[in-house]
C-alpha positions as CSV (number, residue, x, y, z in Angstrom):
1,M,-114.1,-83.1,-143.3
2,N,-115.6,-80.1,-141.3
3,L,-118.9,-81.5,-140.1
4,T,-122.0,-79.3,-139.7
5,Y,-125.4,-80.2,-138.3
6,L,-126.6,-80.4,-141.9
7,H,-124.1,-83.2,-142.4
8,Y,-125.9,-85.1,-139.7
9,Q,-129.4,-84.3,-141.0
10,I,-128.5,-85.5,-144.5
11,G,-126.5,-88.4,-143.1
12,L,-129.6,-89.6,-141.3
13,S,-131.4,-89.9,-144.6
14,L,-128.5,-91.8,-146.1
15,L,-128.0,-94.5,-143.4
16,N,-128.0,-98.0,-144.7
17,Q,-131.5,-99.7,-144.5
18,I,-133.1,-96.8,-142.8
19,G,-136.3,-95.4,-144.3
20,P,-138.3,-92.3,-143.2
21,V,-140.4,-94.1,-140.6
22,R,-137.4,-95.7,-139.0
23,A,-135.4,-92.4,-139.2
24,R,-138.1,-90.7,-137.1
25,E,-137.9,-93.5,-134.5
26,I,-134.2,-93.0,-134.3
27,L,-134.6,-89.2,-133.7
28,R,-136.9,-90.0,-130.8
29,Q,-134.3,-92.3,-129.2
30,V,-131.3,-90.1,-129.2
31,P,-131.0,-86.8,-127.2
32,D,-129.5,-85.0,-130.2
33,L,-128.8,-86.0,-133.8
34,T,-125.0,-85.5,-133.4
35,C,-125.0,-88.3,-130.8
36,L,-126.1,-90.8,-133.4
37,F,-122.9,-90.2,-135.4
38,Q,-120.5,-89.3,-132.6
39,W,-121.1,-92.1,-130.1
40,T,-119.2,-95.3,-130.5
41,D,-121.0,-98.5,-131.4
42,R,-120.8,-99.5,-127.7
43,E,-122.3,-96.1,-126.5
44,L,-125.1,-96.3,-129.0
45,Y,-125.9,-99.8,-127.9
46,E,-125.9,-98.9,-124.2
47,K,-127.8,-95.7,-124.5
48,T,-130.5,-96.7,-127.0
49,Q,-132.7,-99.7,-127.8
50,F,-130.8,-100.3,-131.0
51,S,-129.6,-103.9,-131.6
52,K,-125.9,-104.5,-132.3
53,N,-126.8,-105.8,-135.8
54,L,-128.7,-102.6,-136.6
55,I,-125.8,-100.4,-135.3
56,R,-123.3,-102.3,-137.4
57,S,-125.5,-102.1,-140.5
58,L,-126.0,-98.3,-140.4
59,K,-122.6,-97.5,-141.9
60,R,-122.6,-94.1,-140.3
61,K,-119.2,-93.0,-141.6
62,N,-120.1,-93.7,-145.2
63,A,-123.4,-91.8,-144.7
64,L,-121.5,-88.7,-143.5
65,E,-119.0,-88.9,-146.4
66,K,-121.8,-89.1,-148.9
67,A,-123.6,-86.2,-147.1
68,D,-120.5,-84.0,-147.6
69,E,-120.6,-84.7,-151.4
70,V,-124.3,-83.8,-151.4
71,I,-123.8,-80.5,-149.5
72,H,-121.2,-79.4,-152.0
73,H,-123.6,-80.0,-154.8
74,L,-126.5,-78.3,-153.1
75,R,-124.4,-75.1,-152.5
76,S,-123.2,-74.9,-156.0
77,N,-126.6,-75.4,-157.5
78,S,-128.8,-73.2,-155.2
79,I,-130.7,-76.2,-153.8
80,K,-132.3,-75.8,-150.4
81,P,-132.4,-78.8,-148.0
82,I,-135.4,-78.8,-145.6
83,F,-135.3,-81.1,-142.7
84,Y,-138.3,-82.7,-141.0
85,T,-138.1,-80.5,-137.9
86,D,-137.5,-77.2,-139.8
87,S,-140.3,-74.6,-139.7
88,D,-140.5,-74.4,-143.5
89,Y,-141.0,-78.2,-143.9
90,P,-144.5,-78.7,-145.5
91,R,-146.8,-78.8,-142.4
92,R,-149.4,-81.0,-144.3
93,L,-146.7,-83.5,-145.3
94,K,-145.4,-83.7,-141.7
95,N,-148.7,-85.2,-140.6
96,C,-148.0,-88.3,-142.8
97,D,-146.3,-91.2,-141.1
98,D,-144.1,-92.0,-144.1
99,A,-143.1,-88.4,-144.9
100,P,-139.4,-88.0,-146.0
101,I,-137.0,-87.0,-143.3
102,I,-135.5,-84.4,-145.6
103,I,-136.6,-82.8,-148.9
104,Y,-134.7,-80.7,-151.4
105,Q,-136.1,-77.5,-153.0
106,K,-135.2,-75.5,-156.1
107,G,-137.1,-72.2,-156.1
108,D,-138.3,-69.8,-153.4
109,L,-142.0,-70.6,-153.0
110,S,-143.3,-71.1,-149.4
111,L,-144.5,-74.6,-148.8
112,N,-146.9,-73.7,-146.0
113,E,-148.8,-70.6,-147.1
114,F,-152.1,-70.5,-149.0
115,N,-154.2,-73.5,-150.3
116,F,-152.5,-76.5,-151.9
117,V,-154.1,-78.8,-154.4
118,A,-152.6,-81.7,-156.3
119,I,-153.8,-82.1,-159.9
120,V,-152.7,-85.3,-161.6
121,G,-153.6,-87.5,-164.5
122,T,-152.5,-89.9,-167.3
123,R,-149.5,-89.4,-169.4
124,D,-151.7,-90.1,-172.5
125,A,-153.9,-87.0,-172.1
126,T,-156.8,-86.6,-174.4
127,S,-158.4,-83.4,-175.7
128,Y,-161.1,-84.0,-173.2
129,G,-158.6,-84.1,-170.3
130,K,-156.7,-81.0,-171.6
131,K,-160.0,-79.1,-171.8
132,I,-160.7,-80.0,-168.2
133,C,-157.2,-78.8,-167.2
134,E,-157.7,-75.4,-168.7
135,E,-161.2,-74.9,-167.1
136,L,-159.8,-76.0,-163.8
137,V,-156.7,-73.7,-163.8
138,K,-158.8,-70.7,-165.0
139,S,-161.1,-71.2,-162.0
140,L,-158.2,-71.1,-159.6
141,V,-157.0,-67.6,-160.8
142,G,-157.1,-65.2,-157.9
143,T,-157.8,-67.8,-155.2
144,E,-154.3,-67.8,-153.7
145,T,-153.9,-71.5,-154.5
146,V,-150.7,-73.4,-155.2
147,V,-151.0,-76.4,-157.7
148,V,-148.8,-79.5,-157.2
149,S,-148.2,-82.2,-159.8
150,G,-145.4,-84.6,-160.9
151,L,-143.9,-83.0,-164.1
152,A,-144.7,-86.1,-166.0
153,K,-145.9,-86.1,-169.6
154,G,-149.6,-85.6,-170.3
155,I,-151.9,-84.1,-167.7
156,D,-149.1,-83.1,-165.3
157,A,-147.1,-81.1,-167.8
158,T,-150.4,-79.6,-169.2
159,I,-151.3,-78.4,-165.7
160,H,-147.9,-77.0,-164.9
161,Q,-147.8,-75.0,-168.2
162,L,-151.3,-73.7,-167.8
163,C,-150.4,-72.5,-164.2
164,I,-147.5,-70.6,-165.6
165,D,-149.7,-69.1,-168.4
166,Y,-152.3,-68.0,-165.9
167,G,-150.0,-66.8,-163.1
168,I,-150.7,-69.5,-160.6
169,P,-147.7,-70.8,-158.5
170,T,-147.0,-74.5,-159.3
171,I,-144.8,-77.1,-157.7
172,G,-143.3,-80.1,-159.5
173,V,-142.4,-83.1,-157.3
174,L,-139.7,-85.3,-158.9
175,G,-138.8,-88.9,-158.7
176,H,-135.1,-88.2,-159.1
177,G,-132.4,-85.7,-158.1
178,L,-132.5,-82.0,-158.9
179,D,-129.5,-82.3,-161.1
180,R,-131.5,-83.5,-164.0
181,T,-135.0,-83.2,-165.6
182,Y,-137.1,-86.2,-166.6
183,P,-138.4,-86.3,-169.1
184,A,-135.7,-84.2,-170.8
185,V,-138.3,-82.5,-173.0
186,H,-139.6,-80.6,-169.9
187,R,-136.3,-78.8,-169.2
188,K,-137.7,-75.4,-170.3
189,L,-140.9,-76.0,-168.3
190,A,-138.9,-76.9,-165.2
191,K,-136.8,-73.7,-165.4
192,E,-140.0,-71.6,-165.7
193,M,-141.4,-73.5,-162.7
194,E,-138.3,-72.6,-160.6
195,R,-139.1,-68.9,-161.2
196,S,-142.8,-69.0,-160.6
197,G,-143.0,-71.9,-158.1
198,C,-140.5,-74.6,-157.3
199,L,-139.2,-78.1,-157.8
200,L,-139.1,-80.6,-154.9
201,T,-137.7,-84.1,-154.3
202,E,-136.6,-86.3,-151.5
203,F,-133.8,-87.8,-153.7
204,I,-130.2,-86.6,-153.5
205,P,-128.4,-85.3,-156.7
206,G,-127.3,-88.1,-158.9
207,T,-130.4,-90.2,-158.3
208,Q,-131.7,-91.6,-161.5
209,P,-135.5,-91.6,-162.4
210,D,-135.9,-95.3,-161.6
211,R,-139.3,-96.8,-161.7
212,E,-139.5,-97.5,-158.0
213,N,-139.0,-93.8,-157.2
214,F,-142.3,-92.6,-158.7
215,P,-144.7,-94.2,-156.2
216,K,-142.5,-92.6,-153.5
217,R,-142.8,-89.3,-155.3
218,N,-146.6,-89.7,-155.4
219,R,-146.9,-89.8,-151.6
220,I,-145.3,-86.4,-151.4
221,V,-147.7,-85.0,-154.0
222,A,-150.7,-86.3,-152.1
223,G,-149.3,-85.6,-148.6
224,M,-148.4,-81.9,-149.0
225,C,-151.8,-81.0,-150.4
226,D,-155.2,-80.3,-148.9
227,A,-156.9,-82.1,-151.8
228,T,-156.1,-84.2,-154.9
229,I,-157.9,-83.9,-158.2
230,V,-157.6,-86.7,-160.8
231,V,-158.4,-85.4,-164.3
232,E,-157.9,-88.6,-166.3
233,S,-156.4,-91.9,-165.3
234,K,-156.0,-95.4,-166.7
235,V,-156.3,-98.6,-164.6
236,P,-153.7,-99.1,-163.3
237,G,-152.0,-95.7,-163.3
238,G,-149.7,-93.5,-161.2
239,S,-152.6,-91.1,-160.7
240,L,-154.6,-93.8,-159.0
241,I,-151.7,-94.4,-156.6
242,T,-151.6,-90.7,-155.7
243,A,-155.4,-90.7,-155.2
244,E,-155.3,-93.8,-153.0
245,L,-152.5,-92.2,-150.9
246,A,-154.5,-89.0,-150.5
247,F,-157.5,-91.0,-149.5
248,D,-155.4,-92.9,-146.9
249,Y,-154.1,-89.6,-145.6
250,N,-157.7,-88.5,-145.0
251,R,-157.5,-85.8,-147.6
252,D,-160.3,-84.9,-150.0
253,V,-160.1,-86.6,-153.4
254,F,-161.9,-85.5,-156.5
255,A,-162.2,-87.1,-160.0
256,F,-163.8,-86.0,-163.2
257,P,-166.0,-88.7,-164.7
258,G,-165.4,-89.8,-168.3
259,D,-166.6,-92.0,-171.2
260,I,-166.9,-95.6,-169.9
261,F,-165.4,-96.8,-173.2
262,Q,-162.3,-94.7,-172.9
263,K,-159.2,-96.3,-171.1
264,S,-158.2,-92.8,-169.9
265,S,-161.4,-92.4,-167.9
266,K,-161.5,-95.8,-166.3
267,G,-159.4,-94.8,-163.3
268,C,-161.5,-91.7,-162.5
269,N,-164.8,-93.7,-162.9
270,K,-163.3,-96.4,-160.6
271,L,-162.5,-93.9,-157.9
272,I,-166.0,-92.5,-158.0
273,A,-167.7,-95.9,-158.0
274,E,-165.6,-97.0,-155.0
275,Q,-166.5,-93.7,-153.2
276,K,-162.9,-92.8,-152.8
277,A,-163.4,-89.6,-154.8
278,H,-166.0,-87.0,-155.1
279,L,-167.5,-86.7,-158.6
280,L,-166.3,-83.3,-159.9
281,Q,-167.7,-81.4,-162.8
282,S,-166.1,-78.0,-162.6
283,G,-163.4,-75.9,-160.9
284,E,-166.0,-73.7,-159.3
285,E,-167.6,-76.8,-157.8
286,F,-164.3,-77.8,-156.3
287,L,-163.7,-74.3,-154.8
288,T,-167.2,-74.4,-153.2
289,F,-166.7,-77.8,-151.8
290,M,-163.4,-76.8,-150.2
291,S,-164.8,-73.5,-149.0
292,W,-161.9,-71.7,-150.7
293,G,-164.4,-69.2,-152.3
294,V,-164.8,-68.3,-155.9
295,K,-162.0,-66.5,-157.7
296,K,-161.7,-62.8,-157.0
297,K,-162.3,-60.8,-160.1
298,P,-159.7,-58.0,-160.4
299,K,-161.2,-54.6,-160.2
300,S,-160.6,-52.3,-163.1
301,I,-158.9,-49.0,-162.4
302,Q,-161.2,-46.0,-162.6
303,P,-160.4,-43.7,-165.6
304,K,-159.9,-40.7,-163.3
305,L,-156.8,-42.5,-161.8
306,F,-155.2,-42.7,-165.2
307,H,-154.2,-39.1,-165.0
308,D,-151.9,-40.0,-162.1
309,L,-150.2,-42.9,-163.9
310,T,-147.6,-42.8,-166.6
311,E,-148.3,-44.5,-170.0
312,T,-146.1,-47.4,-168.9
313,Q,-147.9,-47.9,-165.7
314,I,-151.3,-47.8,-167.5
315,K,-149.9,-50.5,-169.8
316,I,-149.0,-52.7,-166.8
317,T,-152.4,-52.3,-165.2
318,N,-154.2,-53.1,-168.5
319,A,-152.1,-56.3,-168.8
320,L,-153.3,-57.4,-165.4
321,T,-156.9,-56.6,-165.9
322,N,-158.1,-60.1,-166.9
323,S,-155.9,-62.2,-164.6
324,P,-152.8,-62.2,-162.4
325,L,-149.5,-62.8,-164.2
326,Q,-146.2,-64.1,-163.2
327,V,-143.5,-61.4,-163.4
328,D,-141.6,-62.9,-166.3
329,V,-144.9,-63.3,-168.3
330,L,-145.9,-59.7,-167.4
331,A,-142.4,-58.4,-168.6
332,A,-142.9,-60.0,-172.0
333,R,-146.5,-58.6,-172.3
334,V,-145.5,-55.0,-171.6
335,E,-142.0,-55.3,-173.2
336,L,-140.0,-54.1,-170.2
337,N,-136.8,-55.4,-168.7
338,A,-136.9,-56.9,-165.2
339,S,-135.3,-53.9,-163.5
340,R,-137.7,-51.3,-165.0
341,L,-140.7,-53.5,-164.4
342,N,-139.9,-54.0,-160.7
343,T,-139.6,-50.3,-160.3
344,E,-143.0,-49.7,-161.8
345,L,-144.6,-52.5,-159.9
346,F,-143.2,-51.1,-156.6
347,F,-144.8,-47.8,-157.4
348,L,-148.2,-49.4,-158.2
349,E,-148.0,-51.5,-155.0
350,M,-147.4,-48.3,-153.0
351,E,-150.4,-46.7,-154.7
352,G,-152.5,-49.7,-153.7
353,L,-153.2,-50.7,-157.3
354,V,-151.5,-54.0,-157.5
355,K,-150.4,-56.7,-155.0
356,S,-147.9,-59.5,-155.1
357,L,-149.0,-63.2,-154.8
358,P,-146.7,-66.2,-154.1
359,G,-144.5,-67.2,-156.9
360,K,-143.7,-63.7,-158.0
361,V,-147.2,-63.2,-159.4
362,Y,-148.9,-59.8,-159.5
363,Q,-152.6,-59.1,-159.4
364,L,-154.7,-55.9,-159.9
365,I,-156.5,-54.9,-156.8
C-alpha cells in the first residue's frame, strides 16, 4: 500500500474509539500526523501523553487499510475530502468544538464564500409550512446567500427544490455516505443539487443512514451557517436539535410561529417561548435582522442595447429578468445546449450585462 498524507488524514478519523474532539487533541500532541501512524507503540507512549491502553486500542494499521479503500472510492466517484486544517474547510464549522475532523463533498460550491443560512423543518410539512418556504426562498434571490438543509422529506426537500427553481445555491448535509441517497425518492433532487450546490457528509462511503447519524448531521447543518431558521417543527423533532445546536454555537436562530393546536408548530412556538429563537414573520425581516440587505432587483436592459445583441442573447437576458437562474434551468428555458449557452453567457459577461453567482447561477446586472 502506497501511503499518502491523505491516508493519514482519513486514517485519523477512522481510529478506534476516537471522535472529532479527541482527534484534535491528538493532532496537538504529535509534531506531524505521519508520526501518529509511523511511530511504534513504545515511541508513541514515550513522546506523547497517550496511555498504553489508548495506544493499543487505536488499531492504527486497520485504520490505514480502511482509509485506502475509502480513497479508491473517492477517486472513482469524484468525491472531495476536506481535512480540518485545509483552507477550504468551512470556517464557521471550524469554530465548533465538535466539528468533524474531515468532511466529504460532492459538487464544487465554495463552503466559505457568501452568507450561509440553515433552513430546516418537519418531515410532515403542511401547506402553511410550504408557503413559508416559498416566500423565504424568493426573498433570498439576489442576496448571494447559500441555503443549507438536510435533504430529508418535508421542509428540507421543499427548501432544496425551491432553491434550485429560483437559482439559489443549496447544500444538503447527509447522515450517511455519499455512495447512496436517503430517502431514495430524492435521488433526482440530489443530482440537481450536485450541479447547483453540493452534498456534504462526515461519513465514509458505505455508511448506512442509521438513526444515530442524523443528530451528528444536524450539528454540521447548524455549525456551518451564520443563522438557522426553523419553518415548522414538532416536539420532539430533528429541527429542534439543529436549532438547539445553533443556539449553543452562539448563532442566530429564527422560528416562524404557528397555530398552537397544530403539532407541526409546537416546536417553533416552544423555541420562541424559551427565547432561543427570534420570532420571524418574513424573509425580508430575516435579511434586515442579519444586515444582509434586501434582495437586489435585476436591472432591465435598455431597449437601445437590444440592437447590439443577437436574438438568442436577448432571449437569455429576458429569461434572467425576473430572477437569477441556475445554468441548467436557464438552458431549458432558452432551449440551448450547454456549449452554446456558455458561449453566449461569456459574451454577455464581457459586455457587463450578466454576472455569475456561486453554484453556476447567472444574474442580470
